[in-house]
Phi, psi and omega in degrees: 000320180298319178298319180298316179298321179294319180295317179297317179297318179296318178297320179296317178295318180297314181290328179293328182292335179258001186295333181302325183295333179292334180270351183229120175272162178305315182297325181286338179267327179282077188296328180266005176054039179260015179065027171207156180249117179280169176297324179297317178293318180294333183296345177287342178238099182306326180294322178287317182299325181292341180251001190306309183297322178290324181286329182281073188293333178267005175050042177264003178082007179221157176255126174280173175303318181294317179295317178297321181300333179293338179278344184279000000 
């Protein structure tokens, strides 16, 4: 029973860490509608900004739709 509770708690924490993306669509963050999210645009969401460098896999300083989708 203790193991089950630990697994449930871990699952809740894991899903909570990505929950911010459910509240923000790519379009709502891409304020200038140029099909990429700049660091300035991402800075409006601290949860996104904290992952920005890891998500920006091609290191161009912007998040593409595909890169942003990895945060969801």
